[in-house]
C-alpha positions in Angstrom: 0.0 0.0 0.0 2.9 2.4 0.9 4.5 1.7 -2.5 1.3 2.6 -4.3 1.0 5.9 -2.4 4.7 6.8 -3.2 4.1 6.0 -6.9 0.9 8.0 -6.9 2.6 11.0 -5.3 5.5 10.8 -7.7 3.1 10.9 -10.6 1.2 13.8 -9.2 4.4 15.8 -8.4 5.8 15.2 -11.9 2.6 16.6 -13.4 2.8 19.9 -11.4 5.3 21.5 -13.8 8.1 21.9 -11.3 11.6 21.3 -12.5 15.0 21.6 -10.7 16.7 25.0 -10.9 20.2 23.5 -11.3 19.3 20.6 -13.6 22.5 19.3 -15.2 24.8 20.3 -12.3 27.8 22.4 -13.2 27.2 21.9 -16.9 23.5 23.0 -16.7 22.2 26.2 -18.3 21.8 28.1 -15.0 25.2 27.1 -13.6 26.9 28.0 -16.8 25.0 31.3 -16.9 25.9 32.2 -13.3 29.6 31.4 -13.9 29.6 33.7 -16.9 28.8 36.8 -14.8 31.4 39.5 -14.1 30.9 41.5 -10.9 32.8 44.8 -11.0 34.1 46.4 -7.8 31.4 47.9 -5.5 32.1 51.0 -3.5 32.8 50.8 0.3 33.2 48.1 2.9 29.7 46.8 2.3 30.4 46.7 -1.4 33.6 44.7 -0.8 31.7 42.2 1.3 28.7 41.9 -1.1 31.1 41.5 -4.1 33.0 38.7 -2.4 29.8 36.9 -1.4 28.5 37.2 -5.0 31.7 35.9 -6.6 31.7 33.0 -4.2 28.1 32.1 -5.0 28.4 32.7 -8.8 31.2 30.1 -9.1 33.3 32.7 -10.9 36.5 30.7 -10.4 37.5 28.8 -13.4 35.0 30.5 -15.7 35.5 31.5 -19.3 34.8 34.8 -21.0 32.0 36.7 -19.2 28.7 37.0 -21.0 27.0 39.2 -18.4 28.0 42.0 -16.0 26.2 42.5 -12.7 26.2 46.2 -11.7 25.3 46.7 -8.0 24.7 49.9 -6.1 24.3 49.6 -2.3 22.6 51.7 0.4 23.9 50.9 3.8 22.2 52.6 6.7 22.6 52.5 10.5 19.9 54.2 12.5 19.4 54.5 16.2 16.1 53.3 17.8 14.8 52.9 21.2 15.8 55.9 23.3 16.5 55.0 27.0 15.5 57.2 29.9 18.9 58.9 29.9 18.4 59.9 26.2 20.9 57.3 24.9 20.2 54.9 22.1 19.4 51.4 23.3 18.9 49.7 19.9 20.1 50.2 16.3 18.9 49.0 13.0 21.3 48.2 10.1 19.7 48.1 6.7 21.5 47.0 3.5 19.7 47.5 0.2 21.0 46.7 -3.3 19.8 47.9 -6.7 21.3 45.7 -9.3 21.3 45.3 -13.1 22.3 42.3 -15.1 23.7 43.5 -18.4 24.3 41.3 -21.5 27.8 42.2 -22.6 27.1 41.3 -26.3 24.2 43.6 -26.8 24.4 46.0 -23.9 20.8 45.2 -23.0 19.7 45.2 -19.4 18.4 41.6 -18.8 17.3 42.2 -15.2 16.8 45.4 -13.1 15.8 44.6 -9.5 16.4 45.3 -5.9 17.3 43.2 -2.8 17.7 44.0 0.8 17.7 42.9 4.4 18.0 44.5 7.9 19.2 43.5 11.3 18.6 44.8 14.8 21.6 45.5 17.1 21.6 46.0 20.9 23.7 49.0 22.0 25.5 48.0 25.1 27.8 49.9 27.5 30.9 48.6 25.8 31.6 50.6 22.7 33.8 47.9 21.3 31.0 45.3 21.6 28.6 47.6 19.8 31.0 48.2 17.0 31.7 44.5 16.7 28.0 43.8 16.6 27.5 46.4 13.8 30.3 44.9 11.7 29.0 41.4 12.2 25.5 42.6 11.2 27.0 44.1 8.0 28.8 40.8 7.2 25.7 38.8 7.7 23.5 41.2 5.7 26.0 41.1 2.8 25.6 37.3 2.6 21.8 37.5 2.7 21.7 40.2 0.0 24.1 38.3 -2.2 22.0 35.1 -1.8 18.9 37.0 -2.8 20.6 38.5 -5.8 22.0 35.2 -7.0 18.6 33.5 -6.6 16.8 36.2 -8.6 19.5 36.2 -11.3 19.3 32.3 -11.5 15.6 32.6 -12.0 16.1 35.1 -14.8 18.7 32.9 -16.5 16.4 29.9 -16.2 13.6 31.9 -17.8 15.8 32.8 -20.8 16.5 29.1 -21.5 14.9 27.7 -24.6 11.6 26.3 -23.4 12.3 27.8 -19.9 9.6 28.7 -17.5 
């Protein structure tokens, strides 16, 4: 009975139209497209962190001639929240937003124009060193989250460009 249920669910799932994003592994359309993206330098410390995270996720090592360029502009904000009774800030919010464009190098056409972002809350403590360390850690984590969101959106775009893509 269990085998029949598994077989029935497999048939239903195959009929839903879902297909794996990275079908074909490293030689698949999406993986090849991601590895053919050049990411120019991005301004500032946040830019350096985001660019490094992007190149790690795009598999840029060992790639051939770039087909696309990913232009990224960042907005990194740190704002104080939660005033305490002595008029000091008790909490901060760090926000990292990215506007990015995927440009086809052969035609100069903008293939994708989108935004991604994330934010984190930071407790302000009596130790200035601890607060600065928390702000830097938040920035490092936000850079990874934003890079993940960018790569996911770019992968979906590249998948959609595939012949017969969805």
